[in-house]
ROSE-4610 file (N, C-alpha, C; in Angstrom, 1 decimal, always signed):
// ROSE-4610
residu = [M/M/M/K/K/K/E/E/E/Y/Y/Y/L/L/L/K/K/K/K/K/K/S/S/S/R/R/R/L/L/L/L/L/L/L/L/L/H/H/H/P/P/P/K/K/K/A/A/A/F/F/F/Q/Q/Q/L/L/L/Y/Y/Y/I/I/I/Q/Q/Q/N/N/N/F/F/F/P/P/P/G/G/G/A/A/A/A/A/A/D/D/D/F/F/F/Q/Q/Q/Q/Q/Q/F/F/F/H/H/H/N/N/N/N/N/N/R/R/R/D/D/D/H/H/H/F/F/F/I/I/I/Y/Y/Y/I/I/I/D/D/D/T/T/T/P/P/P/E/E/E/E/E/E/L/L/L/F/F/F/A/A/A/R/R/R/K/K/K/E/E/E/L/L/L/L/L/L/I/I/I/D/D/D/E/E/E/C/C/C/A/A/A/K/K/K/I/I/I/F/F/F/L/L/L/A/A/A/G/G/G/K/K/K/N/N/N/L/L/L/P/P/P/S/S/S/K/K/K/E/E/E/A/A/A/I/I/I/F/F/F/W/W/W/S/S/S/P/P/P/E/E/E/L/L/L/K/K/K/K/K/K/E/E/E/F/F/F/I/I/I/T/T/T/Y/Y/Y/A/A/A/S/S/S/D/D/D/N/N/N/L/L/L/K/K/K/V/V/V/S/S/S/K/K/K/A/A/A/E/E/E/V/V/V/S/S/S/R/R/R/Y/Y/Y/V/V/V/K/K/K/F/F/F]
num = [1/1/1/2/2/2/3/3/3/4/4/4/5/5/5/6/6/6/7/7/7/8/8/8/9/9/9/10/10/10/11/11/11/12/12/12/13/13/13/14/14/14/15/15/15/16/16/16/17/17/17/18/18/18/19/19/19/20/20/20/21/21/21/22/22/22/23/23/23/24/24/24/25/25/25/26/26/26/27/27/27/28/28/28/29/29/29/30/30/30/31/31/31/32/32/32/33/33/33/34/34/34/35/35/35/36/36/36/37/37/37/38/38/38/39/39/39/40/40/40/41/41/41/42/42/42/43/43/43/44/44/44/45/45/45/46/46/46/47/47/47/48/48/48/49/49/49/50/50/50/51/51/51/52/52/52/53/53/53/54/54/54/55/55/55/56/56/56/57/57/57/58/58/58/59/59/59/60/60/60/61/61/61/62/62/62/63/63/63/64/64/64/65/65/65/66/66/66/67/67/67/68/68/68/69/69/69/70/70/70/71/71/71/72/72/72/73/73/73/74/74/74/75/75/75/76/76/76/77/77/77/78/78/78/79/79/79/80/80/80/81/81/81/82/82/82/83/83/83/84/84/84/85/85/85/86/86/86/87/87/87/88/88/88/89/89/89/90/90/90/91/91/91/92/92/92/93/93/93/94/94/94/95/95/95/96/96/96/97/97/97/98/98/98/99/99/99/100/100/100/101/101/101/102/102/102/103/103/103/104/104/104/105/105/105/106/106/106/107/107/107]
x = [-1.0/-2.0/-2.6/-2.8/-3.4/-2.5/-1.2/-0.3/-0.4/-0.4/-0.5/-1.8/-2.9/-4.2/-4.4/-3.9/-4.1/-2.9/-1.9/-0.7/-0.1/+0.1/+0.8/+1.8/+3.1/+4.2/+4.6/+4.5/+5.0/+6.0/+5.7/+6.6/+7.2/+6.6/+7.1/+8.4/+9.2/+10.5/+10.2/+10.9/+10.6/+10.6/+11.5/+11.6/+10.3/+9.8/+8.6/+7.4/+7.3/+6.3/+6.3/+7.5/+7.6/+7.2/+7.6/+7.2/+5.7/+5.0/+3.6/+3.0/+3.4/+2.9/+3.1/+4.2/+4.5/+3.6/+3.3/+2.6/+1.1/+0.6/-0.8/-1.4/-2.0/-2.6/-3.7/-4.4/-5.5/-5.6/-6.4/-6.5/-7.1/-8.0/-8.7/-7.6/-6.6/-5.6/-4.7/-4.5/-3.7/-4.5/-5.8/-6.6/-6.7/-6.9/-7.0/-5.7/-4.6/-3.3/-3.2/-3.7/-3.6/-4.7/-5.7/-6.7/-6.3/-5.4/-5.0/-4.2/-4.4/-3.7/-2.5/-1.4/-0.3/+0.1/+1.1/+1.6/+3.0/+3.3/+4.6/+4.5/+5.6/+5.6/+6.5/+6.0/+6.8/+7.2/+8.3/+8.8/+8.0/+7.2/+6.4/+6.7/+5.7/+5.8/+5.7/+6.2/+6.0/+4.6/+3.7/+2.3/+1.7/+2.1/+1.6/+2.2/+3.4/+4.1/+3.5/+3.2/+2.5/+1.1/+0.4/-1.0/-0.9/+0.0/+0.2/+0.5/+1.5/+1.8/+0.7/+0.0/-1.2/-2.3/-2.5/-3.5/-3.1/-1.8/-1.4/-1.4/-1.1/-1.1/-2.5/-3.4/-4.9/-5.4/-5.0/-5.4/-4.8/-3.6/-3.0/-3.8/-4.2/-5.0/-6.3/-7.0/-8.3/-8.1/-7.0/-6.7/-6.4/-5.5/-5.1/-6.3/-7.2/-8.4/-9.3/-9.5/-10.3/-9.8/-8.5/-7.8/-7.9/-8.1/-8.2/-9.6/-10.6/-12.0/-12.1/-11.5/-11.6/-12.5/-13.2/-14.3/-13.8/-12.7/-12.3/-10.8/-10.2/-8.8/-8.3/-9.2/-8.8/-8.5/-9.1/-8.8/-7.4/-6.6/-5.2/-4.5/-5.0/-4.4/-4.9/-5.7/-6.2/-5.2/-4.1/-3.0/-1.7/-0.6/+0.7/+1.1/+0.8/+1.2/+0.5/-0.8/-1.5/-1.0/-0.7/-0.1/+1.2/+2.1/+3.4/+3.2/+2.3/+2.0/+1.6/+0.7/+0.3/+1.4/+2.2/+3.4/+4.3/+4.6/+5.4/+4.7/+3.4/+2.6/+2.7/+2.4/+2.5/+3.9/+4.9/+6.3/+6.7/+6.3/+6.7/+5.9/+4.7/+3.9/+4.2/+4.6/+4.9/+6.4/+7.2/+8.7/+9.2/+8.7/+9.3/+9.6/+10.3/+10.8/+9.6/+9.8/+8.7/+8.6/+9.7/+9.6/+8.8/+8.9/+8.1/+6.6/+6.3/+4.9/+4.4/+5.2/+4.8/+4.5/+5.1/+4.8/+3.4/+2.9/+1.5/+0.4/+0.7/-0.3/-0.9/-1.9/-2.6/-4.1/-4.6/-6.0/-6.9]
y = [+19.2/+18.3/+18.9/+20.2/+20.9/+20.7/+20.8/+20.7/+19.3/+18.3/+16.9/+16.7/+17.1/+16.8/+17.6/+18.8/+19.6/+19.4/+18.5/+18.2/+19.5/+20.5/+21.7/+21.9/+21.8/+21.9/+23.4/+23.9/+25.2/+25.1/+24.4/+24.3/+22.9/+21.9/+20.5/+20.3/+19.5/+19.2/+18.4/+18.6/+17.9/+16.4/+15.9/+14.4/+13.9/+14.6/+14.2/+14.2/+15.3/+15.4/+14.3/+14.0/+13.0/+11.6/+11.3/+10.1/+10.0/+11.1/+11.1/+10.8/+11.4/+11.2/+9.7/+9.2/+7.8/+6.8/+7.1/+6.1/+6.3/+7.4/+7.7/+8.3/+7.4/+7.9/+8.9/+8.8/+9.8/+10.2/+11.2/+11.7/+10.6/+9.8/+8.8/+7.8/+7.4/+6.5/+7.1/+8.4/+9.1/+9.1/+9.4/+9.4/+8.0/+7.0/+5.6/+5.2/+5.6/+5.3/+5.9/+7.1/+7.8/+7.3/+6.6/+6.0/+4.6/+4.0/+2.6/+2.6/+1.6/+1.5/+0.6/+0.8/-0.1/-0.5/-1.4/-1.9/-1.5/-0.3/+0.3/+1.2/+1.3/+2.2/+3.3/+4.5/+5.7/+6.5/+7.3/+8.1/+9.4/+9.5/+10.8/+11.2/+12.0/+12.4/+11.1/+11.1/+9.9/+9.5/+10.4/+10.1/+9.4/+10.0/+9.4/+8.0/+7.9/+6.6/+5.6/+5.9/+5.0/+4.6/+5.6/+5.3/+4.4/+4.7/+3.9/+2.4/+2.2/+0.9/+0.1/+0.9/+0.3/-0.1/+0.7/+0.4/-0.8/-0.9/-2.0/-3.3/-3.3/-4.5/-4.9/-3.9/-4.3/-4.9/-4.4/-5.0/-6.5/-6.7/-8.0/-8.9/-8.4/-9.2/-9.7/-8.8/-9.2/-10.3/-10.2/-11.3/-12.6/-12.4/-13.6/-14.3/-13.5/-14.1/-14.8/-14.2/-14.8/-16.1/-16.2/-17.5/-18.6/-18.1/-19.1/-19.3/-18.6/-18.6/-18.3/-17.3/-16.8/-15.7/-15.5/-14.5/-13.0/-12.8/-11.5/-11.4/-10.1/-10.0/-10.5/-10.4/-10.9/-12.4/-13.1/-14.6/-14.9/-13.9/-14.2/-14.5/-14.0/-14.2/-15.5/-16.2/-17.4/-18.5/-18.4/-19.3/-18.7/-19.0/-18.4/-18.7/-19.9/-20.4/-19.5/-19.2/-18.4/-17.0/-16.4/-15.1/-15.1/-16.1/-16.1/-16.3/-17.1/-17.3/-16.0/-15.2/-13.9/-12.9/-12.9/-11.9/-12.3/-13.5/-13.9/-13.6/-13.8/-13.5/-12.0/-11.1/-9.7/-9.2/-9.7/-9.4/-9.7/-10.8/-11.2/-10.4/-10.1/-9.3/-7.8/-7.3/-5.8/-5.5/-6.6/-6.4/-5.6/-5.9/-5.3/-6.4/-6.1/-7.1/-7.6/-8.8/-9.3/-8.5/-7.9/-7.0/-5.8/-5.3/-4.1/-4.5/-5.6/-6.0/-6.2/-6.8/-7.1/-5.8/-4.7/-3.4/-2.9/-3.3/-2.8/-3.8/-5.0/-6.1/-5.9/-5.1/-4.9/-4.9/-5.6/-5.6/-5.6]
z = [-12.0/-12.6/-13.8/-13.8/-15.0/-16.2/-16.0/-17.1/-17.7/-16.8/-17.3/-18.1/-17.5/-18.1/-19.4/-19.5/-20.7/-21.7/-21.3/-22.1/-22.6/-21.7/-22.0/-20.9/-21.3/-20.3/-20.2/-18.9/-18.6/-17.5/-16.4/-15.3/-15.1/-15.7/-15.6/-16.3/-15.7/-16.3/-17.6/-18.7/-19.9/-19.8/-19.0/-18.8/-18.2/-17.1/-16.4/-17.4/-18.2/-19.1/-20.2/-20.7/-21.7/-21.1/-19.9/-19.3/-19.2/-18.8/-18.7/-20.1/-21.2/-22.5/-22.9/-22.6/-23.0/-22.2/-20.9/-20.1/-19.9/-20.3/-20.1/-21.4/-22.2/-23.4/-23.3/-22.1/-21.9/-20.5/-20.2/-18.8/-17.9/-18.4/-17.6/-17.1/-18.0/-17.6/-16.4/-16.5/-15.5/-14.2/-14.3/-13.1/-12.4/-13.3/-12.7/-12.0/-12.6/-12.0/-10.6/-10.4/-9.1/-8.2/-8.6/-7.8/-7.3/-8.0/-7.6/-6.3/-5.5/-4.3/-4.5/-3.8/-3.9/-2.5/-2.5/-1.2/-0.9/-1.3/-1.0/+0.2/+1.0/+2.1/+1.8/+1.8/+1.4/+2.6/+2.4/+3.5/+3.6/+4.6/+4.8/+6.2/+6.8/+8.2/+9.0/+10.2/+11.1/+11.2/+11.4/+11.5/+10.3/+9.1/+7.8/+7.6/+8.0/+7.8/+8.7/+9.9/+10.9/+10.3/+9.9/+9.4/+8.1/+7.2/+6.0/+6.3/+7.2/+7.6/+8.3/+9.1/+9.8/+8.8/+7.8/+6.8/+6.0/+5.6/+4.8/+5.5/+6.8/+7.6/+7.8/+8.0/+8.1/+6.8/+5.7/+4.4/+4.3/+4.7/+4.7/+5.6/+6.8/+7.7/+7.1/+6.3/+5.7/+4.7/+3.9/+2.9/+3.6/+4.6/+5.4/+6.0/+6.6/+7.3/+6.3/+5.1/+4.1/+3.6/+3.5/+3.1/+4.2/+5.4/+6.5/+7.0/+6.4/+6.8/+8.3/+8.8/+10.2/+10.2/+11.4/+11.5/+11.7/+12.3/+12.6/+12.8/+12.8/+12.9/+14.3/+15.3/+16.6/+16.6/+15.6/+15.5/+15.3/+14.7/+14.5/+15.8/+16.9/+18.2/+19.0/+18.3/+19.0/+19.2/+18.4/+18.7/+18.3/+19.1/+18.7/+17.3/+16.9/+15.5/+14.5/+14.7/+13.7/+13.6/+14.8/+14.9/+14.1/+14.4/+13.8/+12.2/+11.8/+10.4/+9.7/+10.4/+9.9/+9.8/+10.8/+10.8/+9.6/+9.4/+8.2/+6.9/+6.8/+5.6/+5.3/+6.3/+6.1/+5.8/+6.5/+6.3/+4.8/+4.4/+3.0/+2.0/+2.2/+1.2/+1.2/+2.4/+2.4/+2.3/+2.3/+2.2/+3.3/+4.6/+5.8/+6.7/+7.8/+8.7/+9.6/+10.1/+11.0/+12.3/+12.7/+13.9/+13.6/+12.4/+12.0/+12.0/+11.4/+11.4/+12.9/+13.7/+15.1/+15.9/+15.5/+16.2/+15.9/+14.8/+14.4/+14.6/+15.0/+15.2/+16.6/+16.6/+17.9/+17.7/+16.8/+16.5/+17.7]
C-alpha cells in the first residue's frame, strides 16, 4: 500500500504499478476504490466465502423488500411465489445458481 500511495516502486511488479498509475490519479481515488462494495464472490477460506455470500444475499433481500414494500426479510416466506421470486432475483443479480441462493435463504 505504501508503494502505491507514495508512487515509488520497490517490490511491486512493474505492470501492477503501471496499472495503478493509469487507473488512480490520486491516493483518494485509490482509497475510494478499496472502500467500494461489489457484488462479486471471491474464493477465500470456506468461512469467509460463506459470510460473503450471506452478506450479498442479505443485501439483495433489502433491495428486493424495498421494491415490494415489504416490512422484513421474513416476509419473503409469506408465500411460496414470493420466495421463488426472491431466489430468482438474487440468483440473477449475484450470478450464482438458484440452488446456491436457496442454501443461504434462512432469514
